[in-house]
C-alpha positions as CSV (number, residue, x, y, z in Angstrom):
1,X,23.1,-29.6,-13.5
2,X,19.4,-29.0,-13.7
3,X,19.3,-29.6,-17.4
4,X,16.0,-30.6,-19.0
5,X,17.2,-31.8,-22.3
6,X,14.7,-34.1,-24.2
7,X,12.0,-33.3,-21.5
8,X,8.5,-32.2,-22.6
9,X,7.2,-29.8,-20.0
10,X,3.6,-28.6,-19.9
11,X,3.2,-25.3,-18.0
12,X,-0.3,-23.9,-17.3
13,X,-0.6,-20.1,-17.1
14,X,2.8,-19.8,-18.8
15,X,2.0,-16.5,-20.5
16,X,2.7,-14.2,-17.5
17,X,4.0,-13.9,-14.0
18,X,5.5,-17.0,-12.4
19,X,4.4,-19.2,-15.3
20,X,6.3,-16.9,-17.8
21,X,9.5,-17.1,-15.7
22,X,9.2,-20.9,-15.4
23,X,8.6,-21.3,-19.2
24,X,11.6,-19.1,-20.0
25,X,13.9,-20.9,-17.6
26,X,12.8,-24.4,-18.7
27,X,13.4,-23.3,-22.3
28,X,16.9,-22.2,-21.4
29,X,17.5,-25.6,-19.8
30,X,16.6,-27.5,-22.9
31,X,13.0,-28.5,-22.3
32,X,10.3,-28.5,-25.0
33,X,8.0,-26.1,-23.4
34,X,4.2,-26.4,-24.0
35,X,2.4,-23.3,-22.6
36,X,-1.3,-23.6,-21.8
37,X,-3.0,-20.3,-21.3
38,X,-6.2,-18.4,-22.2
39,X,-4.1,-15.3,-23.0
40,X,-3.1,-16.0,-26.6
41,X,-1.1,-12.8,-26.9
42,X,0.9,-13.4,-23.7
43,X,1.5,-17.1,-24.5
44,X,2.6,-16.4,-28.0
45,X,5.0,-13.7,-26.7
46,X,6.7,-16.1,-24.3
47,X,7.0,-18.7,-27.0
48,X,8.7,-16.2,-29.3
49,X,11.1,-15.3,-26.4
50,X,12.1,-18.9,-26.0
51,X,12.5,-19.4,-29.8
52,X,14.7,-16.3,-30.0
53,X,17.0,-18.0,-27.5
54,X,17.1,-21.1,-29.7
55,X,14.8,-23.0,-27.4
56,X,11.7,-25.1,-28.2
57,X,8.3,-23.8,-27.3
58,X,4.7,-24.3,-28.3
59,X,1.4,-22.5,-27.4
60,X,-1.9,-24.1,-26.8
61,X,-5.0,-22.0,-26.0
62,X,-6.7,-23.6,-23.1
63,X,-9.1,-22.9,-20.3
64,X,-8.0,-25.3,-17.6
65,X,-11.5,-25.1,-15.9
66,X,-13.0,-26.9,-18.9
67,X,-12.5,-30.7,-18.5
68,X,-13.0,-31.7,-22.2
69,X,-10.9,-28.9,-23.5
70,X,-8.0,-29.9,-21.2
71,X,-8.3,-33.5,-22.3
72,X,-8.2,-32.5,-26.0
73,X,-5.2,-30.3,-25.5
74,X,-3.2,-32.9,-23.5
75,X,-4.0,-35.5,-26.1
76,X,-2.8,-33.1,-28.9
77,X,0.5,-32.5,-27.0
78,X,1.1,-36.2,-26.6
79,X,0.4,-36.8,-30.3
80,X,2.8,-34.1,-31.3
81,X,5.6,-34.7,-28.7
82,X,5.0,-38.4,-27.9
83,X,5.0,-37.9,-24.1
84,X,4.8,-35.5,-21.2
85,X,7.7,-35.6,-18.7
86,X,6.8,-32.5,-16.5
87,X,3.6,-30.9,-15.6
88,X,3.6,-27.5,-13.8
89,X,0.2,-26.6,-12.5
90,X,0.8,-22.9,-12.2
91,X,-2.4,-21.3,-13.5
92,X,-4.6,-19.8,-10.8
93,X,-6.7,-16.8,-9.8
94,X,-6.9,-14.7,-6.6
95,X,-9.8,-13.2,-4.7
96,X,-10.3,-10.7,-1.8
97,X,-13.0,-11.5,0.7
98,X,-14.2,-13.1,3.9
99,X,-16.6,-16.1,4.4
100,X,-19.3,-13.5,4.9
101,X,-18.9,-11.3,1.9
102,X,-17.5,-13.7,-0.7
103,X,-20.2,-14.2,-3.3
104,X,-21.2,-17.7,-4.4
105,X,-20.2,-17.1,-8.0
106,X,-16.7,-15.9,-6.9
107,X,-16.3,-18.9,-4.7
108,X,-17.3,-21.2,-7.5
109,X,-15.0,-19.4,-10.0
110,X,-12.0,-19.9,-7.7
111,X,-12.8,-23.6,-7.2
112,X,-13.2,-24.1,-11.0
113,X,-9.7,-22.7,-11.8
114,X,-7.6,-23.3,-8.7
115,X,-8.9,-26.7,-7.7
116,X,-10.8,-28.3,-10.6
117,X,-8.3,-26.8,-13.1
118,X,-5.5,-28.8,-11.5
119,X,-7.7,-31.9,-11.3
120,X,-8.4,-31.6,-15.0
121,X,-4.7,-31.4,-15.9
122,X,-3.8,-34.2,-13.6
123,X,-6.6,-36.4,-14.8
124,X,-5.6,-35.9,-18.5
125,X,-1.8,-36.2,-18.0
126,X,-1.3,-39.0,-15.5
127,X,-2.3,-41.9,-17.8
128,X,0.6,-40.8,-20.1
129,X,3.0,-40.2,-17.3
130,X,2.4,-43.7,-15.9
131,X,4.0,-45.1,-19.0
132,X,7.5,-43.6,-18.4
133,X,7.3,-41.7,-15.1
134,X,7.4,-38.0,-14.7
135,X,7.3,-35.0,-12.4
136,X,4.3,-32.8,-11.3
137,X,4.8,-29.5,-9.6
138,X,1.7,-27.6,-8.2
139,X,1.6,-24.0,-7.2
140,X,0.2,-23.6,-3.7
141,X,0.7,-20.5,-1.4
142,X,1.6,-19.5,2.1
143,X,-2.2,-18.9,2.3
144,X,-2.6,-22.6,2.8
145,X,-0.5,-22.6,6.0
146,X,-1.4,-19.4,7.8
147,X,-4.5,-17.2,8.3
148,X,-4.4,-14.2,5.9
149,X,-7.0,-11.4,6.1
150,X,-9.8,-11.5,3.5
151,X,-8.4,-14.5,1.6
152,X,-11.2,-17.0,2.5
153,X,-11.8,-18.6,-0.9
154,X,-8.2,-18.3,-2.1
155,X,-6.9,-19.9,1.1
156,X,-9.4,-22.7,0.7
157,X,-8.3,-23.5,-2.8
158,X,-4.6,-23.4,-2.0
159,X,-5.1,-25.7,0.9
160,X,-6.8,-28.1,-1.5
161,X,-3.7,-27.9,-3.7
162,X,-1.6,-29.2,-0.8
163,X,-4.0,-32.1,-0.3
164,X,-4.0,-33.0,-4.0
165,X,-0.2,-32.9,-4.1
166,X,0.1,-35.4,-1.2
167,X,-2.5,-37.7,-2.7
168,X,-0.9,-37.8,-6.1
169,X,2.6,-38.3,-4.6
170,X,1.2,-41.3,-2.6
171,X,-0.9,-42.9,-5.3
172,X,1.6,-42.8,-8.2
173,X,4.9,-43.4,-6.4
174,X,5.1,-46.9,-7.9
175,X,4.9,-45.4,-11.4
176,X,8.0,-43.3,-10.9
177,X,6.0,-40.1,-10.7
178,X,7.0,-37.5,-8.2
179,X,4.7,-34.7,-7.1
180,X,5.6,-31.7,-5.0
181,X,4.3,-28.1,-4.5
182,X,5.8,-24.7,-3.8
183,X,4.1,-22.1,-1.6
184,X,5.2,-18.6,-2.5
185,X,4.7,-15.5,-0.4
186,X,4.1,-12.3,-2.1
187,X,5.6,-12.2,-5.6
188,X,5.9,-9.1,-7.7
189,X,3.9,-10.0,-10.8
190,X,1.6,-7.9,-13.1
191,X,-1.3,-9.1,-11.0
192,X,0.1,-7.2,-8.0
193,X,0.6,-4.0,-10.0
194,X,-3.0,-4.3,-11.4
195,X,-4.4,-4.9,-7.9
196,X,-2.6,-1.9,-6.5
197,X,-3.8,0.4,-9.3
198,X,-7.4,-0.8,-8.9
199,X,-7.5,-0.8,-5.1
200,X,-5.2,2.0,-4.1
201,X,-5.2,4.6,-6.9
202,X,-2.6,7.3,-6.2
203,X,-1.1,5.3,-3.4
204,X,0.4,2.4,-5.4
205,X,4.0,3.0,-4.4
206,X,3.1,3.4,-0.7
207,X,1.1,0.2,-0.6
208,X,3.7,-1.7,-2.6
209,X,6.3,-0.9,0.0
210,X,3.9,-1.8,2.8
211,X,3.1,-5.2,1.3
212,X,6.8,-5.8,0.5
213,X,7.7,-5.3,4.2
214,X,5.3,-8.0,5.3
215,X,8.0,-10.4,4.3
216,X,10.8,-10.3,6.9
217,X,13.4,-10.2,4.1
218,X,11.9,-6.8,3.2
219,X,10.7,-7.3,-0.3
220,X,8.6,-9.4,-2.6
221,X,10.0,-12.3,-4.5
222,X,10.9,-12.1,-8.1
223,X,9.1,-14.6,-10.4
224,X,12.6,-15.8,-11.5
225,X,13.4,-16.8,-7.9
226,X,10.3,-19.0,-7.7
227,X,11.1,-20.4,-11.1
228,X,14.6,-21.4,-9.9
229,X,13.1,-23.6,-7.1
230,X,10.6,-25.1,-9.5
231,X,13.4,-26.0,-11.9
232,X,15.3,-27.8,-9.1
233,X,12.2,-29.8,-8.0
234,X,11.4,-30.8,-11.6
235,X,15.0,-31.8,-12.4
236,X,16.7,-35.2,-12.0
237,X,18.8,-33.7,-9.2
238,X,15.6,-33.7,-7.1
239,X,14.8,-37.4,-7.8
240,X,14.6,-38.3,-4.1
241,X,12.0,-35.6,-3.3
242,X,8.2,-36.2,-3.5
243,X,5.2,-35.4,-1.4
244,X,6.7,-32.1,-0.1
245,X,5.6,-28.5,0.0
246,X,8.3,-25.8,-0.2
247,X,7.6,-22.3,1.2
248,X,9.5,-19.6,-0.7
249,X,8.4,-16.6,1.2
250,X,11.2,-14.4,2.5
251,X,10.7,-15.8,6.0
252,X,7.0,-15.0,6.1
253,X,5.9,-18.3,7.8
254,X,8.6,-18.8,10.3
255,X,10.1,-15.4,11.1
256,X,7.1,-13.1,11.5
257,X,6.4,-12.2,15.1
């Protein structure tokens, strides 16, 4: 079950965090993994990990906020691999701030990556997917469903991801294209460690434990756990699922009181 043999999968932000975990898992399950990332070192490292496990993987340097660049990279992938079966829109950036203190340039930066970046990838990929069908998986967040302190711009962009997911699922149903999203709670990634080091120097472990306990389950998710859900939704076993968002949050949305 959940095999991806002969599937070509494009994963944005595949060089670290959740994207890395998805790339490694897809490679283990037989997909030809095409990693799009600005971090050439990180992307190349993940490719080498997949190759070392006898998988197939390829790296493409790409800033998803750049429309023409995305189009060129997607065209190159199709020319080299003939098709794209799976698109995982994972790449994204975070921001701390309220509507009052969020600077315009920061708001624009989040929109350019978290919203326009997904649009760019969808716009470039959908014409090829329409030929044979496919699966699209977008990374949203629990921030799209509940009010979180000082996450104004981030919450806005992740709410947009949910809207884009539903729209694509509706518009391309007749082309055998499924589109879903997942909404993680807090996930222990290098971003979290960097944030704690920058914001709470000397108190990293204390704050890590505090943030972990905001999930009723008592800890943060592992990237591999999120990747497992994404694998299922992108596999043929999930062929009856489209237009859905799946929280993976340790009970954060439903069990917090």
